[in-house]
C-alpha positions as semicolon CSV with decimal commas, in nm:
position;residue;x (nm);y (nm);z (nm)
1;X;-9,533;15,785;12,557
2;X;-9,636;15,885;12,247
3;X;-9,458;16,136;12,055
4;X;-9,659;16,404;11,827
5;X;-9,526;16,233;11,517
6;X;-9,689;15,917;11,616
7;X;-10,049;16,102;11,675
8;X;-10,002;16,282;11,338
9;X;-9,982;15,948;11,164
10;X;-10,267;15,797;11,359
11;X;-10,448;16,100;11,238
12;X;-10,379;16,054;10,882
13;X;-10,438;15,707;10,916
14;X;-10,793;15,776;11,047
15;X;-10,890;16,038;10,818
16;X;-10,791;15,816;10,513
17;X;-10,995;15,544;10,610
18;X;-11,283;15,822;10,666
19;X;-11,206;15,929;10,319
20;X;-11,200;15,599;10,163
21;X;-11,504;15,480;10,305
22;X;-11,685;15,814;10,217
23;X;-11,567;15,770;9,880
24;X;-11,701;15,397;9,858
25;X;-12,020;15,512;9,982
26;X;-12,036;15,791;9,688
27;X;-12,038;15,455;9,433
28;X;-12,259;15,250;9,616
29;X;-12,563;15,252;9,372
30;X;-12,275;15,155;9,079
31;X;-12,130;14,881;9,342
32;X;-12,477;14,758;9,409
33;X;-12,543;14,700;9,025
34;X;-12,249;14,526;8,974
35;X;-12,325;14,288;9,297
36;X;-12,674;14,248;9,154
37;X;-12,559;14,162;8,810
38;X;-12,312;13,895;8,965
39;X;-12,545;13,771;9,185
40;X;-12,828;13,686;8,927
41;X;-12,562;13,538;8,691
42;X;-12,429;13,285;8,978
43;X;-12,813;13,268;9,082
44;X;-12,835;13,103;8,718
45;X;-12,505;12,919;8,750
46;X;-12,577;12,773;9,107
47;X;-12,852;12,555;8,940
48;X;-12,957;12,463;8,623
49;X;-13,309;12,524;8,456
50;X;-13,603;12,520;8,682
51;X;-13,701;12,158;8,710
52;X;-14,015;12,045;8,535
53;X;-14,105;11,845;8,839
54;X;-14,109;12,185;9,089
55;X;-14,348;12,350;8,824
56;X;-14,628;12,242;9,054
57;X;-14,476;12,381;9,383
58;X;-14,468;12,726;9,270
59;X;-14,557;12,955;9,548
60;X;-14,668;13,338;9,573
61;X;-14,462;13,515;9,840
62;X;-14,569;13,865;9,721
63;X;-14,235;14,070;9,770
64;X;-14,343;14,413;9,946
65;X;-14,260;14,652;9,656
66;X;-14,344;14,942;9,862
67;X;-14,033;14,905;10,090
68;X;-13,839;15,001;9,766
69;X;-14,038;15,319;9,678
70;X;-14,013;15,546;9,970
71;X;-13,902;15,925;9,904
72;X;-13,584;15,913;10,079
73;X;-13,300;15,717;9,920
74;X;-13,154;15,642;10,267
75;X;-13,441;15,438;10,350
76;X;-13,432;15,273;10,016
77;X;-13,049;15,168;10,100
78;X;-13,164;15,060;10,459
79;X;-13,423;14,827;10,269
80;X;-13,161;14,697;10,054
81;X;-12,937;14,610;10,317
82;X;-13,206;14,435;10,497
83;X;-13,290;14,245;10,178
84;X;-12,938;14,100;10,126
85;X;-12,888;13,998;10,499
86;X;-13,207;13,794;10,440
87;X;-13,106;13,655;10,159
88;X;-12,784;13,564;10,303
89;X;-12,935;13,420;10,612
90;X;-13,155;13,172;10,373
91;X;-12,872;13,137;10,159
92;X;-12,665;13,000;10,419
93;X;-12,859;12,709;10,578
94;X;-12,983;12,332;10,488
95;X;-12,841;12,346;10,151
96;X;-12,756;11,972;10,145
97;X;-13,065;11,876;9,930
98;X;-12,994;12,219;9,695
99;X;-12,789;12,011;9,428
100;X;-12,628;12,336;9,310
101;X;-12,281;12,431;9,178
102;X;-12,092;12,468;9,513
103;X;-11,818;12,734;9,395
104;X;-12,109;12,934;9,248
105;X;-12,284;12,946;9,604
106;X;-11,986;13,027;9,770
107;X;-11,945;13,306;9,521
108;X;-12,281;13,408;9,571
109;X;-12,259;13,439;9,966
110;X;-11,944;13,586;9,956
111;X;-12,066;13,893;9,701
112;X;-12,374;13,894;9,911
113;X;-12,154;13,956;10,233
114;X;-11,953;14,208;10,096
115;X;-12,215;14,394;9,999
116;X;-12,386;14,374;10,352
117;X;-12,061;14,507;10,506
118;X;-12,043;14,764;10,264
119;X;-12,390;14,900;10,312
120;X;-12,365;14,884;10,708
121;X;-12,054;15,139;10,690
122;X;-12,269;15,350;10,462
123;X;-12,600;15,346;10,591
124;X;-12,482;15,350;10,992
125;X;-12,314;15,637;10,881
126;X;-12,597;15,827;10,772
127;X;-12,863;15,713;10,935
128;X;-12,882;15,701;11,319
129;X;-13,223;15,869;11,402
130;X;-13,573;15,644;11,466
131;X;-13,760;15,645;11,123
132;X;-14,093;15,485;11,177
133;X;-14,095;15,424;10,770
134;X;-13,794;15,200;10,822
135;X;-13,930;15,014;11,057
136;X;-14,267;14,928;10,845
137;X;-14,039;14,827;10,586
138;X;-13,813;14,608;10,836
139;X;-14,142;14,452;10,956
140;X;-14,288;14,389;10,594
141;X;-13,933;14,237;10,461
142;X;-13,940;14,017;10,795
143;X;-14,272;13,901;10,737
144;X;-14,214;13,823;10,349
145;X;-13,866;13,618;10,429
146;X;-14,032;13,459;10,725
147;X;-14,294;13,322;10,434
148;X;-13,990;13,187;10,233
149;X;-13,805;13,051;10,541
150;X;-14,115;12,854;10,619
151;X;-14,212;12,714;10,267
152;X;-13,849;12,580;10,312
153;X;-13,907;12,419;10,641
154;X;-14,253;12,298;10,552
155;X;-14,050;12,107;10,261
156;X;-13,796;11,990;10,437
157;X;-13,565;12,202;10,238
158;X;-13,623;11,987;9,995
159;X;-13,470;12,022;9,596
160;X;-13,802;12,185;9,468
161;X;-13,840;12,438;9,762
162;X;-13,498;12,527;9,706
163;X;-13,550;12,598;9,326
164;X;-13,882;12,794;9,413
165;X;-13,655;13,022;9,655
166;X;-13,415;13,035;9,420
167;X;-13,673;13,177;9,178
168;X;-13,820;13,422;9,409
169;X;-13,458;13,543;9,509
170;X;-13,406;13,624;9,147
171;X;-13,713;13,827;9,121
172;X;-13,628;13,973;9,457
173;X;-13,285;14,059;9,308
174;X;-13,414;14,227;8,981
175;X;-13,659;14,439;9,174
176;X;-13,367;14,579;9,356
177;X;-13,147;14,616;9,021
178;X;-13,468;14,862;8,904
179;X;-13,451;15,052;9,225
180;X;-13,079;15,128;9,229
181;X;-13,045;15,188;8,881
182;X;-13,274;15,518;8,962
183;X;-13,088;15,628;9,268
């Protein structure tokens, strides 16, 4: 039989974790800026300068900027979480020809993963109802990242395709950085 003291302890633990997670959500924009700053630094550290032989491989993926411009902050947070998930997915497979610094890549992946987890906690808590603009954003982002994924597959994940993708992720993170500074 659980005594009253045990129930009080469990209640305190639950209320503390709720307070801690809501406290973390309040500092999310600040955390995101730090993660983005670190991610950009790690993207640079992962590889060297953009290889000359890859210049002709440049491709316009056309990031859907409108997904980061809705009226509601929460919709933007959902979009950012989605973007981080896609970036994590792309940078987690078929990296054998990417000739990058493994430690920097691993730190990049870890930073993204931690941010995704943090965003999931904060976004899910506040957003449970269906929102058409969120779904439209999701579809636009999915299409954008599918282009990148197909580009990598079409080129058999070769060095240049990875370098073009790395440059594109850099632009993507810079856009998120601009938006989070306004939040």
